[in-house]
C-alpha positions as CSV (number, residue, x, y, z in Angstrom):
1,X,120.4,117.5,100.3
2,X,120.5,113.8,100.7
3,X,117.7,113.9,103.2
4,X,115.6,116.0,100.8
5,X,116.0,113.6,97.9
6,X,115.2,110.6,100.0
7,X,112.1,112.2,101.4
8,X,111.0,113.4,98.0
9,X,111.5,110.0,96.5
10,X,109.6,108.3,99.3
11,X,106.8,110.8,99.1
12,X,106.4,110.3,95.3
13,X,106.2,106.5,95.8
14,X,103.7,107.0,98.6
15,X,101.6,109.3,96.4
16,X,101.6,106.9,93.4
17,X,100.7,104.0,95.7
18,X,98.2,106.0,97.8
19,X,96.0,107.0,94.8
20,X,96.0,103.5,93.2
21,X,95.7,101.7,96.6
22,X,92.4,103.4,97.3
23,X,90.8,101.8,94.3
24,X,92.4,98.4,95.0
25,X,91.1,98.4,98.6
26,X,87.6,99.4,97.5
27,X,87.6,96.6,94.9
28,X,88.9,94.0,97.4
29,X,92.0,93.5,95.2
30,X,94.7,94.6,97.6
31,X,96.8,91.5,97.1
32,X,96.8,92.0,93.3
33,X,99.7,94.5,94.0
34,X,101.6,91.6,95.6
35,X,101.0,89.4,92.6
36,X,102.1,92.2,90.1
37,X,105.2,93.0,92.1
38,X,106.5,89.5,91.7
39,X,105.1,88.8,88.2
40,X,107.0,91.7,86.6
41,X,110.4,90.1,87.2
42,X,110.5,88.1,83.9
43,X,109.8,91.3,82.0
44,X,112.6,93.1,83.8
45,X,115.1,90.4,83.0
46,X,114.0,90.0,79.4
47,X,114.1,93.8,78.8
48,X,117.6,93.9,80.3
49,X,118.8,91.1,78.1
50,X,117.5,92.9,75.0
51,X,118.7,96.4,75.9
52,X,121.7,95.8,78.1
53,X,120.5,98.5,80.5
54,X,118.4,98.8,83.7
55,X,117.4,102.3,82.9
56,X,115.6,101.7,79.6
57,X,112.0,102.5,78.9
58,X,111.8,99.0,77.4
59,X,112.2,97.6,80.9
60,X,109.3,99.6,82.2
61,X,107.1,98.6,79.2
62,X,108.1,94.9,79.5
63,X,107.4,94.9,83.2
64,X,104.0,96.5,82.7
65,X,103.1,93.9,80.1
66,X,104.1,91.1,82.5
67,X,101.9,92.7,85.1
68,X,98.9,92.8,82.8
69,X,99.6,89.2,81.7
70,X,99.5,88.2,85.4
71,X,96.2,90.0,85.9
72,X,94.8,88.4,82.7
73,X,95.8,84.9,83.9
74,X,94.4,85.5,87.4
75,X,91.0,86.6,85.8
76,X,91.1,83.6,83.4
77,X,91.6,81.1,86.2
78,X,88.9,82.7,88.3
79,X,86.4,82.5,85.5
80,X,87.1,78.8,85.2
81,X,86.4,78.0,88.8
82,X,89.7,78.5,90.6
83,X,89.4,80.6,93.8
84,X,90.8,84.1,93.8
85,X,93.6,83.5,96.4
86,X,94.7,80.3,94.7
87,X,94.7,82.0,91.3
88,X,96.9,84.8,92.6
89,X,99.3,82.3,94.3
90,X,99.7,80.2,91.2
91,X,100.3,83.1,88.8
92,X,102.7,85.2,90.8
93,X,104.8,82.3,92.1
94,X,105.1,80.7,88.6
95,X,106.0,84.0,86.9
96,X,108.4,85.0,89.7
97,X,110.1,81.6,89.5
98,X,110.5,82.0,85.8
99,X,112.1,85.4,86.3
100,X,114.5,83.9,88.9
101,X,115.3,81.1,86.4
102,X,116.2,83.7,83.7
103,X,118.5,85.5,86.1
104,X,120.3,82.3,87.1
105,X,120.7,81.3,83.4
106,X,121.6,84.6,81.7
107,X,122.2,87.4,84.2
108,X,124.1,86.1,87.1
109,X,126.7,88.8,86.8
110,X,124.1,91.6,86.8
111,X,122.6,93.3,89.9
112,X,119.1,91.9,89.4
113,X,118.9,89.9,92.6
114,X,116.5,90.1,95.5
115,X,118.2,93.3,96.8
116,X,117.7,95.1,93.5
117,X,114.2,93.8,92.7
118,X,112.5,93.1,96.0
119,X,114.1,95.2,98.8
120,X,115.6,98.2,97.1
121,X,117.5,100.9,99.1
122,X,116.1,104.4,99.1
123,X,119.3,105.7,100.9
124,X,121.2,105.3,97.6
125,X,118.7,107.0,95.4
126,X,120.7,110.3,95.2
127,X,123.7,108.5,93.7
128,X,122.1,107.6,90.5
129,X,121.5,111.0,88.9
130,X,120.4,112.2,85.5
131,X,123.0,114.4,83.8
132,X,122.2,116.3,80.6
133,X,125.0,118.3,78.8
134,X,126.9,118.4,82.1
135,X,124.0,119.6,84.2
136,X,123.0,117.4,87.1
137,X,119.2,117.3,87.1
138,X,118.9,115.1,90.2
139,X,118.2,111.5,90.9
140,X,116.7,109.4,88.0
141,X,114.3,107.8,90.4
142,X,112.7,111.2,91.2
143,X,112.1,111.9,87.5
144,X,110.8,108.5,86.8
145,X,108.4,108.5,89.8
146,X,107.4,112.1,89.1
147,X,106.5,111.1,85.5
148,X,104.6,108.1,86.9
149,X,102.7,110.2,89.3
150,X,101.8,112.6,86.6
151,X,100.4,109.8,84.4
152,X,98.4,108.4,87.3
153,X,96.9,111.8,88.2
154,X,96.0,112.5,84.5
155,X,94.4,109.1,83.9
156,X,92.5,109.0,87.2
157,X,91.5,112.6,86.8
158,X,90.2,112.2,83.2
159,X,88.2,109.0,84.0
160,X,87.5,109.5,87.7
161,X,83.7,108.9,87.4
162,X,84.3,105.7,85.4
163,X,86.9,104.4,87.9
164,X,84.6,105.3,90.8
165,X,81.6,103.5,89.4
166,X,83.6,100.5,88.4
167,X,84.9,100.3,92.0
168,X,81.5,100.6,93.7
169,X,79.2,98.9,91.3
170,X,80.7,97.1,88.2
171,X,77.3,95.7,87.2
172,X,75.8,99.2,87.0
173,X,78.8,100.5,85.2
174,X,78.5,97.7,82.6
175,X,74.8,98.4,82.2
176,X,75.6,102.1,81.5
177,X,77.9,101.1,78.7
178,X,81.2,101.7,80.5
179,X,83.8,99.2,79.4
180,X,84.5,97.7,82.8
181,X,87.2,95.3,81.6
182,X,89.1,98.1,79.9
183,X,89.2,100.2,83.0
184,X,90.2,97.2,85.1
185,X,93.2,96.5,82.9
186,X,94.0,100.3,82.8
187,X,94.1,100.3,86.6
188,X,96.3,97.2,86.6
189,X,98.6,98.8,84.1
190,X,99.0,101.8,86.4
191,X,99.7,99.6,89.3
192,X,102.4,97.8,87.3
193,X,103.9,101.1,86.3
194,X,104.0,102.3,89.9
195,X,105.5,99.0,91.0
196,X,108.3,99.1,88.4
197,X,109.0,102.8,89.0
198,X,109.6,102.1,92.7
199,X,112.1,99.3,92.3
200,X,115.2,101.4,92.9
201,X,113.8,103.2,95.9
202,X,111.7,101.0,98.2
203,X,111.7,97.7,96.3
204,X,108.8,95.7,95.0
205,X,107.7,93.9,98.1
206,X,107.6,97.1,100.2
207,X,105.5,98.8,97.4
208,X,102.8,96.3,98.3
209,X,102.8,97.8,101.8
210,X,102.4,101.3,100.5
211,X,99.7,100.2,98.1
212,X,97.6,98.6,100.9
213,X,98.3,100.1,104.3
214,X,97.8,103.8,103.8
215,X,94.7,103.1,101.7
216,X,93.3,100.8,104.4
217,X,94.0,103.5,107.0
218,X,92.1,106.1,104.9
219,X,89.3,103.6,104.4
220,X,88.7,103.6,108.2
221,X,88.6,107.3,108.4
222,X,86.1,108.3,105.6
223,X,83.3,107.0,103.4
224,X,84.0,109.3,100.5
225,X,86.3,108.2,97.7
226,X,87.9,111.6,97.0
227,X,88.6,112.1,100.7
228,X,89.9,108.6,100.9
229,X,92.4,109.1,98.1
230,X,93.6,112.3,99.7
231,X,94.0,110.7,103.2
232,X,95.7,107.7,101.6
233,X,98.4,110.0,100.0
234,X,98.8,112.0,103.3
235,X,99.2,108.8,105.3
236,X,101.8,107.6,102.9
237,X,103.8,110.8,103.0
238,X,103.6,111.0,106.8
239,X,104.8,107.4,107.0
240,X,107.7,108.3,104.7
241,X,108.8,111.2,107.0
242,X,108.3,109.2,110.2
243,X,110.0,106.1,108.8
244,X,113.0,108.0,107.5
245,X,113.8,109.8,110.8
246,X,113.1,106.6,112.7
247,X,115.5,104.7,110.5
248,X,118.1,107.4,111.0
249,X,117.7,107.2,114.8
250,X,117.8,103.4,114.8
251,X,120.4,103.0,112.0
252,X,117.9,100.6,110.3
253,X,116.4,100.0,106.9
254,X,114.6,103.2,105.7
255,X,112.1,101.3,103.5
256,X,111.3,98.9,106.4
257,X,110.8,101.7,108.8
258,X,108.5,103.5,106.4
259,X,106.2,100.6,106.1
260,X,106.3,100.0,109.9
261,X,105.3,103.7,110.4
262,X,102.4,103.1,107.9
263,X,101.4,100.1,110.0
264,X,101.4,102.2,113.1
265,X,99.1,104.8,111.5
266,X,96.8,102.0,110.5
267,X,96.6,100.6,114.0
268,X,95.8,104.1,115.4
269,X,93.0,104.4,112.8
270,X,91.8,100.9,113.6
271,X,91.5,101.8,117.3
272,X,90.5,105.5,117.3
273,X,88.6,106.1,114.0
274,X,85.5,108.1,114.9
275,X,83.2,106.0,112.7
276,X,84.9,102.6,112.2
277,X,87.4,102.5,115.1
278,X,87.3,99.6,117.5
279,X,87.1,101.9,120.6
280,X,84.3,104.0,119.0
281,X,82.3,100.8,118.3
282,X,82.8,99.6,121.9
283,X,81.6,103.0,123.2
284,X,78.5,103.0,121.0
285,X,77.7,99.4,122.1
286,X,78.1,100.4,125.7
287,X,75.9,103.5,125.2
288,X,73.2,101.4,123.5
289,X,73.3,98.9,126.3
290,X,72.9,101.7,128.9
291,X,70.0,103.2,127.0
292,X,68.3,99.8,126.7
293,X,68.8,99.2,130.4
294,X,67.4,102.6,131.3
295,X,64.4,102.0,129.1
């Protein structure tokens, strides 16, 4: 049963990240996930200090607000001439440092260190269960991630055309009257929600890998957004299964093996993708050279 809960939790994380990651990769905003994963720490600490619990909805809301604040500041700095990578670096390091400062001042005795926030441990997810009137309903992380996935699917499903147009042509979307900024912050809010929901399972840093790598793998395999989202989710789930059994075999970090498995799938797609793979491109170039020489 332990294996089932671990695989289910990892698959839920991979599904949440796979859907959102497709839009981030298309919009060339992949590292925004990294910025958000660090920037939410002040919200987590402040929510804990106010509620006294790590399981509160206040923590999720505060972390999402911090994530949106980080995105707003990054956009603000970019609009005033600061380069994108520099803006991201300044914002997430400053906010993460502020969160670390809050921990050192007010929450040293609480498990809000790098193991809890950054690395996580999916192997322990089945220990923290949700019990109602004496009935064990399973791990809290599964319920939280399941709810997060449901919200993501509903929002993306309801506004799929708007998100798609904003991803491919923001100028056209604005000309058609679509509030591009609103959908931008809505997407960032979903990314923040997915990041915070995954803390207890794979940790914030490894969420970045699941946001970027499966979506990048899918990007190499198709030119259709709907197919890309589906392949991204599948790649994430396959990475979860491969990573778990590899970790069990090597007695290593499950979360680390999951991301390594995702990286392996990306390398395979990079090499062997029929349309964008390195080997396919080399073969086409050789064929064109042969045809030119024959002519």
